[in-house]
C-alpha positions in Angstrom: 0.0 -0.1 -0.1 2.8 2.4 0.4 3.7 1.8 -3.2 0.2 2.5 -4.3 -0.3 5.6 -2.1 3.3 7.1 -3.2 5.0 7.2 0.3 7.8 9.5 0.1 10.0 10.9 2.7 10.5 14.7 2.1 13.1 15.8 -0.4 14.6 18.9 -2.0 18.1 19.8 -1.0 19.1 18.1 2.3 22.6 19.9 2.4 21.1 23.3 3.1 18.0 21.6 4.8 15.5 22.7 2.2 12.4 21.0 1.4 10.6 21.1 -2.0 8.4 18.1 -2.1 6.5 16.1 0.6 6.4 16.9 4.2 8.7 16.8 7.1 7.7 14.3 9.7 5.9 12.3 6.9 7.3 9.0 8.4 4.3 9.2 11.0 1.9 8.6 8.0 4.2 5.6 7.2 3.6 4.4 10.8 -0.1 5.1 10.6 -0.1 2.6 7.4 1.6 0.0 9.2 -0.3 0.2 12.5 -3.6 0.4 10.7 -2.7 -2.7 8.8 -1.6 -4.8 11.7 -4.7 -3.8 13.6 -7.0 -4.9 10.5 -8.5 -1.4 10.2 -11.1 -1.6 7.6 -10.0 -0.4 4.2 -12.9 2.1 4.0 -12.0 3.7 7.1 -8.4 3.9 6.2 -9.4 5.8 3.0 -11.4 8.1 4.7 -9.1 9.1 7.2 -6.2 9.6 4.5 -8.5 11.8 2.5 -10.5 13.8 5.4 -9.2 12.7 8.6 -8.9 16.1 9.8 -12.7 16.5 9.1 -13.4 12.8 10.8 -11.7 13.2 14.0 -10.1 16.8 14.1 -8.4 16.5 17.3 -7.1 12.9 17.0 -3.3 13.2 16.3 -3.2 9.4 15.5 -5.8 10.0 12.8 -4.5 13.3 11.6 -1.1 11.2 10.6 -3.3 9.8 7.8 -3.6 13.0 5.9 0.0 12.5 5.0 -1.5 11.0 1.8 -2.4 14.6 1.1 0.9 15.9 2.2 2.9 13.8 -0.1 1.6 15.5 -2.9 2.8 19.1 -1.6 5.2 21.1 -4.0 6.9 24.2 -2.8 7.1 26.1 -6.0 3.5 25.8 -7.5 0.3 25.0 -5.6 -1.3 24.1 -9.1 1.3 21.3 -9.5 0.4 19.8 -5.9 -3.1 20.3 -6.7 -2.6 18.4 -10.0 -0.9 15.5 -8.4 -3.5 15.5 -5.6 -6.5 14.9 -8.1 -4.5 12.5 -10.2 -3.0 10.5 -7.3 -6.6 10.2 -5.4 -8.4 9.3 -8.7 -6.0 6.6 -9.7 -5.4 5.1 -6.1 -9.1 4.9 -5.2 -11.2 5.3 -8.2 -8.8 3.5 -11.0 -9.2 6.7 -13.2 -6.8 8.9 -15.0 -8.0 12.2 -14.9 -5.1 14.2 -15.7 -5.7 14.7 -19.5 -9.3 16.3 -18.6 -7.5 19.2 -17.0 -7.0 20.7 -20.4 -9.9 18.8 -22.4 -12.5 16.2 -22.1 -11.1 12.8 -21.6 -10.2 10.9 -25.0 -11.5 7.6 -23.7 -13.8 7.8 -20.6 -17.0 9.9 -20.0 -15.1 12.6 -18.2 -15.5 16.1 -19.3 -13.1 19.0 -18.3 -15.5 20.4 -16.4 -15.9 17.2 -14.3 -12.0 17.5 -13.8 -12.4 21.0 -12.0 -15.8 19.7 -10.1 -13.5 16.9 -8.7 -10.6 19.3 -7.8 -13.2 21.5 -5.9 -12.9 18.9 -3.2 -9.4 19.8 -2.5 -9.5 23.4 -3.3 -9.7 24.6 0.5 -7.1 22.4 1.8 -3.5 23.3 2.9 -1.0 21.5 5.1 0.6 22.5 8.3 2.6 20.8 11.0 1.0 20.6 14.4 3.1 20.0 17.7 2.9 16.6 19.4 4.1 17.6 22.4 5.3 20.7 24.3 8.7 20.4 22.6 8.7 23.7 20.4 12.4 23.3 19.1 12.8 24.5 15.5 15.3 24.0 12.8 15.9 26.2 10.0 14.5 25.5 6.3 16.8 27.3 3.9 13.8 29.4 2.5 10.8 28.7 4.9 12.7 29.8 7.9 12.1 28.2 11.4 10.1 24.7 11.3 9.1 22.4 14.1 11.9 19.6 14.6 9.1 17.4 16.0 5.6 17.3 14.9 2.9 15.7 12.6 2.3 16.9 9.1 -1.6 17.0 8.3 -4.1 18.7 6.2 -6.6 21.3 7.0 -9.0 23.6 5.1 -7.5 26.8 5.1 -9.6 29.0 3.1 -13.1 27.8 3.5 -14.8 29.7 0.7 -12.1 28.7 -1.7 -13.1 29.1 -5.2 -12.4 26.6 -8.3 -12.5 27.9 -11.9 -11.9 25.9 -15.2 -8.4 26.5 -16.4 -8.8 27.4 -20.4 -6.6 24.7 -21.9 -5.5 23.7 -18.6 -3.6 26.9 -18.4 -3.7 28.3 -14.4 -3.0 31.7 -16.1 -6.2 31.7 -17.7 -9.0 30.9 -15.4 -12.5 31.0 -16.9 -14.1 32.8 -13.7 -17.5 32.5 -15.6 -17.3 28.7 -14.6 -17.2 28.5 -11.0 -17.0 24.7 -10.2 -18.7 23.2 -6.9 -17.4 19.9 -5.5 -18.8 17.1 -7.2 -17.9 13.8 -8.6 -17.7 12.8 -12.3 -21.1 12.5 -13.6 -20.6 9.3 -15.2 -19.7 7.9 -11.8 -22.7 8.9 -10.0 -23.4 11.7 -7.4 -23.0 12.2 -3.6 -25.5 10.9 -1.4 -26.4 14.3 0.2 -25.4 17.7 0.6 -21.8 18.5 1.9 -22.0 19.5 5.7 -19.9 22.2 7.0 -17.7 20.5 10.0 -17.6 22.8 13.2 -14.3 22.2 14.7 -13.7 21.8 18.5 -11.1 24.4 19.9 -8.5 21.8 20.5 -8.7 20.9 16.5 -7.9 24.5 15.3 -5.8 25.5 18.5 -3.1 22.6 18.8 -1.6 23.9 22.1 -5.0 23.1 23.9 -4.6 19.6 23.3 -3.9 17.6 26.4 -0.7 16.0 25.3 0.9 19.7 23.8 -0.6 21.5 26.8 1.1 19.0 29.4 4.1 19.1 27.1 4.4 22.9 27.4 4.3 22.9 31.3 6.7 20.0 31.3 9.2 22.0 29.2 8.7 25.1 31.4 9.5 23.0 34.6 12.6 21.5 32.9 13.7 25.0 32.2 13.2 26.1 35.7 15.0 23.0 36.8 18.2 23.9 34.6 18.1 27.3 36.3 18.2 25.9 39.6 21.3 23.8 38.3 22.8 27.0 37.0 22.7 28.8 40.4 24.5 25.8 41.8 27.1 25.8 39.1 27.6 30.0 39.8 28.0 29.3 43.2 30.5 27.0 42.7 32.3 29.0 40.5 32.2 32.0 43.2 33.7 29.6 45.7 36.5 28.9 43.5 37.2 32.2 42.7 37.1 33.3 46.4 39.5 30.4 46.9 41.9 31.6 44.3 42.1 35.0 45.8 42.9 33.6 49.1 45.6 31.6 47.9 47.3 34.2 45.9 47.3 36.4 48.9 48.9 34.1 51.2 51.6 33.4 48.6 52.0 37.0 48.2 52.5 37.3 51.8 54.9 34.6 52.1 57.0 36.0 49.1 56.7 39.5 50.6 56.6 40.5 46.8 54.4 41.5 44.2 53.5 39.5 40.9 53.3 41.2 37.6 51.0 39.6 34.9 53.2 37.5 32.4 52.3 35.4 29.3 52.7 31.7 29.3 52.9 29.1 26.7 50.7 30.1 23.6 47.1 28.5 23.6 47.0 29.0 19.9 50.1 29.2 17.5 50.3 28.6 13.8 52.9 29.9 11.3 51.0 28.0 8.6 54.2 26.1 7.4 51.7 23.2 7.1 48.0 22.6 7.1 47.0 21.9 10.7 43.7 20.8 12.4 43.5 24.0 14.3 41.1 25.8 12.0 37.7 25.0 10.5 36.8 26.8 7.5 33.5 28.8 7.5 33.5 30.4 4.2 35.8 31.5 1.8 38.4 30.1 -0.5 41.4 29.3 2.0 44.7 27.3 1.0 47.8 26.6 2.8 50.7 27.7 0.6 54.3 27.9 1.4 54.2 29.2 5.1 51.0 31.2 4.4 47.3 30.9 4.7 45.8 32.4 1.7 42.4 33.6 1.2 42.1 34.3 -2.6 38.3 34.9 -3.1 37.0 38.6 -2.9 33.9 38.0 -1.0 32.0 39.0 2.1 33.5 37.9 5.5 35.6 34.8 4.4 36.3 33.4 7.6 38.2 30.4 9.4 37.6 29.7 13.2 40.0 28.1 15.7 38.4 24.9 17.1 39.1 25.8 20.7 37.9 28.3 23.1 40.6 31.2 24.1 41.1 32.3 27.5 39.1 35.5 28.8 42.2 37.7 29.3 45.0 37.0 26.6 47.6 38.6 24.5 47.5 38.0 20.6 49.8 38.8 17.8 48.7 38.4 14.1 50.9 39.0 11.2 49.5 39.2 7.7 49.7 40.8 4.4 47.0 42.5 2.4 46.7 41.7 -1.3 45.7 44.0 -4.1 42.4 42.5 -5.2 39.3 44.0 -3.7 38.2 47.5 -2.6 37.6 47.9 1.1 40.4 45.3 1.7 39.3 44.5 5.3 41.4 41.9 7.0 41.1 41.2 10.6 40.5 38.7 13.3 37.6 37.9 16.0 37.6 37.0 19.5 34.7 35.8 21.8 33.5 34.4 18.4 30.2 32.5 18.5 29.0 32.6 15.0 29.3 35.4 12.1 26.7 37.3 14.1 28.3 37.4 17.4 31.7 38.3 18.0 34.6 41.1 19.2 36.5 42.3 16.1 39.9 44.0 15.1 40.8 44.9 11.5 42.7 47.1 9.3 41.0 48.5 6.0 43.6 49.2 3.4 41.4 51.0 0.8 42.6 53.2 -2.1 40.9 56.2 -0.6 41.5 55.7 2.9 43.0 53.5 5.4 42.3 52.7 9.2 42.6 50.3 12.1 39.4 49.6 14.1 37.4 47.8 16.7 33.9 46.9 16.5 31.5 44.3 17.6 28.9 41.7 16.1 25.9 41.3 18.3 22.8 39.3 17.3 23.8 39.5 13.5 24.2 43.5 13.7 27.7 45.0 13.0 28.2 48.1 15.3 31.2 50.3 14.6 31.6 52.6 17.6 33.5 55.8 16.9 36.1 55.4 19.8 37.1 52.1 18.0 38.2 53.9 14.8 41.8 55.1 14.1 42.8 56.6 10.7 46.4 55.4 9.9 48.4 54.8 6.7 48.5 51.3 5.3 49.8 49.9 2.0 49.0 46.8 -0.2 51.4 44.3 -0.1 53.4 45.4 3.3 53.3 42.8 6.3 51.2 44.1 9.0 51.4 43.2 12.5 48.5 43.7 14.9 48.9 43.0 18.6 46.4 43.3 21.2 46.0 42.9 25.1 42.6 41.9 26.2 41.6 42.1 30.0 37.9 41.8 30.7 36.3 44.9 29.1 39.2 46.6 28.3 41.6 46.2 25.1 44.9 47.8 24.1 46.0 47.6 20.4 49.4 48.4 18.7 49.9 48.3 14.8 53.5 47.6 13.7 54.9 48.3 17.2 53.0 51.8 17.4 50.3 52.2 20.3 47.0 52.8 18.4 44.1 52.0 20.7 42.9 51.8 24.2 39.4 50.8 24.1 36.6 49.5 26.5 34.4 47.1 24.8 30.6 48.3 24.7 29.2 45.1 25.3 29.8 42.3 27.8 32.3 39.6 27.0 31.3 36.1 26.2 33.4 32.8 25.9 34.3 32.1 22.5 36.9 31.4 20.1 39.5 33.1 18.0 38.8 33.5 14.0 40.5 35.2 11.1 38.7 36.8 8.1 38.8 39.0 5.2 36.1 41.1 3.6 36.1 42.6 0.2 39.5 41.7 -0.4 42.4 39.2 -0.5 45.0 38.5 2.1 47.8 36.1 3.2 48.1 35.2 7.1 51.7 34.6 8.2 51.4 34.2 11.8 48.9 33.9 14.8 50.0 33.7 18.3 47.6 33.8 21.3 48.9 33.7 24.9 46.9 33.7 28.1 47.6 36.4 30.6 48.5 35.1 34.0 46.4 36.5 36.4 47.6 38.9 39.2 45.6 39.7 42.5 43.6 42.4 40.8 42.4 40.1 38.1 41.4 37.3 40.5 39.4 39.8 42.6 37.8 40.8 39.2 36.8 37.2 38.7 35.6 37.0 42.2 33.4 40.0 41.6 32.2 38.3 38.1 31.2 35.0 39.8 29.2 36.8 42.3 27.6 38.8 39.5 26.8 35.6 37.7 25.4 34.3 41.0 22.8 37.0 41.1 22.1 36.5 37.4 21.6 33.2 37.8 19.2 33.6 40.7 17.2 36.3 38.4 17.0 33.7 35.7 15.5 31.2 37.7 13.0 33.6 39.2 12.2 34.6 35.5 11.9 30.7 34.6 9.4 30.2 37.5 7.3 33.1 36.4 7.3 31.7 32.8 5.8 28.4 34.1 3.0 30.2 36.2 2.4 32.2 33.0 2.0 29.3 30.7 -0.5 27.7 33.4 -2.5 30.7 33.8 -2.5 31.2 30.1 -3.8 27.8 29.5 -6.4 27.9 32.1 -7.5 31.4 30.3 -7.8 30.0 27.0 -9.5 26.8 28.0 -12.0 29.0 29.9 -12.4 31.2 26.9 -13.0 28.4 24.1 -14.7 25.7 26.1 -17.6 27.6 27.3 -16.8 28.3 31.0 -19.0 30.9 32.5 -18.2 34.5 31.5 -17.1 35.8 34.8 -14.8 32.5 35.4 -13.3 33.1 32.0 -13.0 37.0 32.8 -11.2 36.2 36.1 -8.8 33.7 34.4 -7.9 36.1 31.8 -7.1 38.7 34.2 -4.9 36.3 36.0 -3.3 35.4 32.8 -2.6 39.1 31.8 -0.9 39.8 35.2 1.3 36.5 35.0 2.4 37.3 31.6 3.3 40.9 32.7 5.1 39.4 35.7 7.3 37.5 33.1 8.1 40.8 31.7 9.0 42.4 34.8 11.2 39.3 35.7 13.0 39.7 32.4 13.4 43.3 32.6 14.7 42.5 36.1 17.5 40.4 34.7 18.1 43.3 32.2 18.9 46.1 34.9 20.8 43.7 36.8 23.2 43.3 33.9 23.3 46.7 33.0 24.3 47.5 36.6 27.0 45.0 36.7 28.5 46.4 33.2 28.1 49.8 34.6 30.1 48.9 37.8 32.7 47.1 35.4 33.4 50.1 33.2 33.7 52.4 36.5 36.2 50.2 37.9 37.9 49.6 34.7 41.8 50.7 34.1 40.9 52.5 30.8 42.2 55.9 30.3 39.9 58.8 31.5 39.4 60.2 28.0 38.6 56.5 26.6 36.5 55.7 29.4 34.4 58.6 29.4 32.4 57.6 26.3 32.1 53.8 27.5 30.8 55.1 30.8 28.2 57.5 29.4 26.9 54.8 27.2 26.7 52.3 30.1 24.8 54.8 32.3 22.2 55.5 29.5 21.8 51.8 29.0 21.1 51.5 32.8 18.8 54.3 33.1 16.8 53.0 30.0 16.8 49.5 31.6 15.3 50.9 34.8 12.9 52.9 32.8 11.6 49.9 31.2 11.3 47.9 34.4 9.3 50.5 36.0 7.1 50.8 33.2 6.7 47.1 33.1 5.7 47.1 36.9 3.2 49.8 36.3 1.6 47.4 33.6 1.0 44.5 36.1 -1.3 46.8 38.1 -3.4 47.6 34.7 -3.7 44.2 33.7 -6.8 44.3 31.4 -7.3 40.3 30.4 -5.1 40.6 27.4 -2.5 38.2 26.7 -0.4 36.3 24.1 -1.9 33.3 22.4 0.1 30.1 23.2 0.6 29.2 19.3 -0.8 29.8 16.1 -4.6 29.5 15.5 -6.4 28.1 12.4 -9.9 28.2 11.0 -12.5 27.0 13.1 -14.3 25.2 10.8 -13.7 23.0 7.8 -15.9 22.4 4.4 -16.5 18.9 4.8 -15.9 18.5 1.0 -13.1 15.9 1.3 -15.2 13.8 4.0 -18.1 13.8 1.7 -15.8 12.7 -1.1 -14.2 10.1 1.1 -17.5 8.6 2.2 -18.8 8.6 -1.3 -15.5 6.5 -2.5 -16.4 3.9 0.1 -19.9 4.0 -0.4 -22.2 1.1 -2.1 -23.0 3.8 -4.7 -19.3 3.4 -5.8 -18.4 -0.1 -6.7 -15.1 0.9 -7.9 -13.0 1.4 -4.7 -13.5 -2.3 -3.3 -12.4 -3.6 -6.8 -9.5 -1.5 -6.9 -8.5 -2.6 -3.4 -8.9 -6.7 -4.0 -6.9 -6.2 -7.5 -3.9 -4.7 -5.8 -4.2 -7.4 -3.1 -4.4 -10.2 -5.8 -1.4 -8.6 -7.5 0.8 -8.8 -4.5 -0.3 -12.4 -3.8 0.1 -13.8 -7.5 2.5 -11.5 -9.0 -0.4 -10.7 -11.6 -3.3 -8.6 -11.2 -7.0 -9.6 -12.2 -7.1 -6.2 -14.2 -3.4 -5.6 -15.1 -3.8 -2.1 -15.7 -4.2 -1.7 -12.0 -4.4 2.1 -11.8 -6.8 2.4 -14.9 -10.2 0.7 -14.8 -11.3 3.1 -17.5 -12.1 2.2 -21.1 -8.4 2.4 -22.3 -7.5 0.2 -19.4 -7.3 -3.8 -19.8 -10.1 -6.0 -19.1 -10.0 -8.2 -16.1 -9.1 -11.8 -16.6 -11.6 -13.1 -14.1 -14.3 -10.5 -14.0 -16.6 -12.7 -11.8 -13.8 -13.5 -9.4 -13.0 -9.9 -9.4 -16.6 -9.0 -8.1 -16.8 -11.9 -5.8 -13.5 -10.9 -3.8 -15.0 -7.3 -3.7 -18.2 -8.6 -2.3 -16.2 -10.7 0.5 -14.4 -7.5 1.2 -17.3 -5.2 1.8 -19.2 -8.2 3.3 -16.9 -8.5 6.1 -16.7 -4.8 7.1 -13.9 -4.0 4.6 -11.3 -6.0 6.8 -8.5 -7.0 4.9 -6.9 -9.9 6.9 -9.8 -12.4 6.5 -9.4 -11.8 2.8 -5.7 -12.3 2.8 -6.2 -15.3 5.1 -9.0 -17.0 2.4 -6.5 -16.3 -0.6 -3.3 -17.7 0.8 -5.3 -21.0 2.2 -7.2 -21.4 -1.1 -5.9 -24.2 -3.4 -5.2 -21.9 -6.2 -2.4 -20.0 -4.0 -1.1 -23.2 -2.6 -0.5 -24.7 -6.4 3.2 -25.4 -7.4 4.8 -23.1 -9.9 6.8 -25.6 -11.6 6.2 -27.3 -14.8 9.0 -29.5 -14.7 7.2 -33.0 -14.4 6.2 -32.6 -18.0 2.8 -34.4 -17.5 0.2 -34.7 -20.1 -2.0 -32.1 -18.2 0.6 -29.7 -17.8 1.7 -29.8 -21.1 -1.7 -29.1 -22.3 -2.1 -26.3 -19.9 0.8 -24.7 -21.1 -0.5 -24.9 -24.7 -4.0 -23.7 -23.7 -2.9 -21.0 -21.4 0.7 -19.8 -21.4 0.2 -16.9 -19.6 -1.5 -18.6 -16.7 -4.8 -16.4 -17.1 -6.9 -19.2 -15.6 -4.7 -19.9 -12.7 -3.8 -23.7 -13.3 -0.4 -23.1 -11.6 1.3 -20.5 -9.2 3.1 -17.8 -10.8 6.9 -17.7 -9.7 8.1 -14.3 -8.9 11.1 -12.5 -7.2 10.6 -11.2 -3.8 10.3 -7.4 -3.4 13.6 -5.6 -2.8 12.6 -5.1 0.9 12.1 -8.6 1.3 15.3 -9.6 0.0 17.5 -7.6 2.3 15.3 -8.6 5.4 15.6 -12.2 4.4 19.4 -11.8 4.7 18.8 -10.5 8.1 16.3 -12.7 9.3 17.9 -16.0 8.2 21.0 -14.8 10.1 18.9 -13.9 13.2 19.7 -10.2 13.0 16.8 -8.5 11.9 15.6 -5.8 14.3 12.0 -6.1 14.4 11.0 -2.9 16.1 8.6 -0.6 14.8 8.1 2.9 13.8 10.2 6.1 14.3 11.7 8.8 11.8 13.2 7.5 8.5 16.7 6.1 8.9 19.4 7.5 6.5 19.5 5.4 3.3 23.4 5.5 3.8 23.0 3.2 6.6 21.3 0.4 4.8 24.2 -1.9 4.8 24.8 -1.5 8.6 21.8 -1.0 10.4 19.6 -3.8 11.1 16.1 -2.3 11.0 13.6 -3.4 8.4 14.1 -1.9 5.1 10.8 -0.1 5.0 12.2 2.2 7.6 14.9 3.6 5.5 14.9 6.9 3.9 13.1 6.6 0.4 12.7 9.5 -2.0 13.1 10.1 -5.6 16.5 11.5 -4.8 17.5 9.0 -2.1 17.2 5.4 -2.2 19.3 2.7 -0.6 21.6 1.3 -3.4 20.8 -2.5 -2.6 17.1 -1.8 -2.6 17.3 0.1 -5.8 19.2 -2.6 -7.4 16.3 -5.1 -6.9 13.8 -2.5 -8.1 12.4 -0.8 -5.1 9.4 1.3 -5.5 9.6 4.5 -7.5 8.2 7.0 -5.0 7.0 9.1 -7.7 4.3 6.6 -8.9 4.4 2.8 -8.3 1.0 1.2 -8.6 2.9 -1.8 -9.6 6.7 -2.6 -9.3 8.7 -3.0 -12.4 11.0 -6.2 -12.2 14.3 -6.5 -14.0 16.9 -9.3 -14.0 20.3 -7.7 -14.4 23.9 -8.7 -13.4 24.1 -5.9 -10.7 21.7 -8.1 -8.5 24.0 -11.2 -8.3 26.7 -8.7 -7.8 24.9 -6.8 -4.8 24.2 -10.5 -3.4 28.1 -11.6 -3.6 29.7 -8.6 -2.9 27.6 -6.5 -0.6 29.0 -6.1 3.2 25.6 -6.9 4.3 25.6 -10.3 2.6 29.0 -11.3 3.4 28.7 -10.4 7.2 25.5 -12.1 7.5 26.5 -15.4 5.7 29.4 -15.6 8.0 27.3 -15.1 11.2 24.8 -17.7 9.9 27.5 -20.1 9.1 28.7 -20.0 12.6 25.2 -20.7 14.1 24.4 -23.6 11.4 27.8 -25.2 12.4 26.6 -25.1 16.0 23.4 -27.1 14.9 25.1 -29.6 12.3 28.4 -30.0 14.3 32.0 -29.1 14.2 33.6 -32.1 12.7 34.6 -32.3 9.1 33.7 -35.5 8.1 31.4 -36.3 5.3 28.4 -37.2 7.6 28.9 -33.5 9.4 29.4 -32.1 6.2 26.0 -33.4 4.7 24.3 -32.4 7.8 25.6 -28.9 7.6 24.4 -28.9 4.0 20.9 -30.0 4.8 20.3 -27.4 7.5 21.8 -24.8 5.6 19.4 -25.5 2.4 16.4 -25.6 5.0 17.6 -22.3 6.7 18.4 -20.4 3.4 16.3 -21.9 0.8 13.4 -23.3 2.8 13.7 -26.8 1.4 15.9 -29.9 1.6 18.7 -30.3 -0.9 18.2 -33.0 -3.5 20.9 -35.7 -3.5 22.4 -33.9 -6.6 22.9 -30.9 -4.8 24.4 -32.3 -1.5 27.1 -34.0 -4.0 27.9 -30.9 -5.6 28.2 -28.9 -2.2 30.4 -31.7 -1.0 32.7 -31.1 -3.8 32.6 -27.4 -3.2 33.1 -27.6 0.5 36.4 -30.0 -0.3 37.7 -27.4 -3.0 37.4 -24.6 -0.6 39.2 -26.3 2.3 42.0 -26.6 0.1 41.7 -22.9 -1.0 41.1 -21.5 2.3 44.1 -23.2 3.7 46.3 -21.7 1.1 48.6 -18.9 2.2 48.3 -15.1 0.5 45.0 -15.3 -1.0 44.0 -12.4 -2.9 41.5 -10.0 -0.8 38.7 -8.1 -2.5 36.9 -5.4 -0.6 33.1 -5.5 -0.5 31.2 -3.1 -2.3 31.6 0.4 -1.0 32.2 -0.7 2.7 34.5 -3.4 4.2 33.0 -6.1 6.2 32.8 -6.0 9.7 32.9 -9.8 10.6 36.2 -11.5 9.9 36.3 -14.8 8.0 36.8 -18.1 10.0 40.5 -19.0 10.4 40.0 -22.5 10.4 39.8 -23.8 7.0 36.8 -26.0 6.8 34.6 -23.1 8.8 35.9 -20.9 6.1 34.6 -23.0 3.2 31.0 -23.4 5.2 31.0 -19.6 5.0 31.6 -19.3 1.4 28.9 -22.1 1.0 26.2 -20.3 2.9 27.4 -17.2 0.9 26.8 -19.0 -2.3 23.2 -20.2 -1.2 22.2 -16.6 -0.5 23.0 -15.9 -4.1 20.8 -18.8 -5.0 18.0 -17.9 -7.3 15.8 -19.7 -5.1 16.7 -17.4 -2.0 15.1 -14.6 -3.9 12.4 -16.2 -5.7 8.7 -16.9 -4.5 7.7 -20.5 -6.1 
């Protein structure tokens, strides 16, 4: 069924995490399919849930997964392409109709007009897709073009535009809608009509407001509780750091008293040194074209902030010397380095600009993606292209001192708080070669240690403030949940109003707590600037800016406190809300498809089931029951099977059981005995239309791989979960249907054996190509598990190397791998094979051939006769009978 319904994980450009087709988290639909089949959910119910689960059970996340059938058709760049796929795949999968040509003109074979096509499209016109949270986990990841998307959620359909209109596209061109032809939702006239009027579906609040669902609401509270718990841990950590800082001050004071002398700050062994004589693993390239050449690190492209970043965090207080040469290409020719580097939008920076019109050396900072160039950090100076430039800096807490080519240029108070980060080199709008980087930690003196102690105590206070904020956030979430439930679930008006006021106050208390943090941080920063060792003229500007920030933060806090007393019942929603009703169009269509008025759905279903059991369908054109399709080989049988399916409540397991227990299914596929009746049947019915024998057929790709694992006792039968990267198919022991499958990404082993084409696979194509034998012979999967299985079979057959034990091993190997005993001729051939292989395995210096793509993990046996048994098992896994159902 996953073939028929075109299951595909999302695809597009995984390198940049950009989705273009299908939906994220669509594996939940795959799990729904598997669970539904295992639970023997009626086929008609499965159809209704896939087409309209959001209208049938609007707040049931388990049912909503089923609408992944619609999500599979999503296409990022063109809604009309998406709608075209939805119409065509729905009609083929459930009605056996090919409607696509009627998009442009009346159907050339079936009695389907162009207007019929757009009437059918109207069932789907209002729908859209969204991702609902399944818990309180609101963590996001960045899609390259869509922005933040949920890391955990369920992709589901919903009616976004309740009054969406459908018009006929002239000649099928969406640029030319004929607005005189408004199409209402209707099935093709040749197939009948809906049983009644389409009824609007009124949704419960937890259907259009996902955060009100118990699982999501409980998750929101749990996540807030975890955050509060982590804040408590941060307090403990900050107090521990403060105690260590206090201890360090005491130890240094005692040592100074003993030595009766002071200690100057001194440099120590470099924490980062590179003269670029050879490429090292010190650096990670973030962007740009960097190369190591003859003792130089060269950035040759002229672009925007080409960057390499050191892979370790530098000390808080340090000295750094960077030598480089600015080259001719470029305009600004800005060459510099960062410290406290977190990412390209957060760092402290020093650079020289060697432009044609002006040159300068500057200190600036990047904060939350914004580049800020304070005037006190800009120093004009003369620089020349091609000359070696040496920049040296000393960084102590918020203070920075810089020299350029041995000349003191800048004393600077950094206007934003320091953060732990890394060292980085960069070039912007130019080209340069770096010659040396040397970063050394400053040995702390007593003043440094006391400052660290003060900073540690500040961190304790900040951690306590953050914990207070976390608890306020938890209370606010609880209050907002209570208010939203009261508002939308019909509690008395006075009760709802009281809860709204409580939520409004709680939310404003969160704002007070956050601004209290901001005031405390601004106050601590101001204290640091006041006690800094910067020169008065340099500190004046920084002090003024710090005082202004502190005053502004205090004013915002005062305003926030006043707002608490003015709470008016307004507060932020817990999440996005959606339309509170659905058109009911898709639900009406789904119920018509599975109604007695439409005999096609049951026949489509049993035809697919028959195809999977017998290798040939009763109607070979499985997706086309129209006039241009093929006639059924046994129409009465098709009708009878359809009646059996619907008569048993559309349950499929009983029909499967009936088929596989039938005498027809249990026939042999062999005609080797050459009896008169068999030869007469071959002459009269070579295509086996009348089912006088079983059709032999190769196992599906997934069954081939899973059988290798199963016979070796390695198959992991666990169910469900996100798709597994297709690159792990040789090593991961999960069942094959859990590996990622898209038109762009398929497991190579499965593709070799004709895995489903996710674009359309109403029946699989079957090929016989040399690569299939090679995959069984050379893959790591088959080789490893052949060796594993041989060891287990040897335990059963015995470890001796006499003829009797060999025969026993051959027998258990055939029974385990080919599911039958060997013939006498096969035993004799296998005996000879083992004898020859024992001799070969005992030969020294055998040539070694690697397995396909990856080396095997399991080493071969060192005993010659056991190695021969491994080879025999490997050969039997490559036997035609292993991959063939007869």
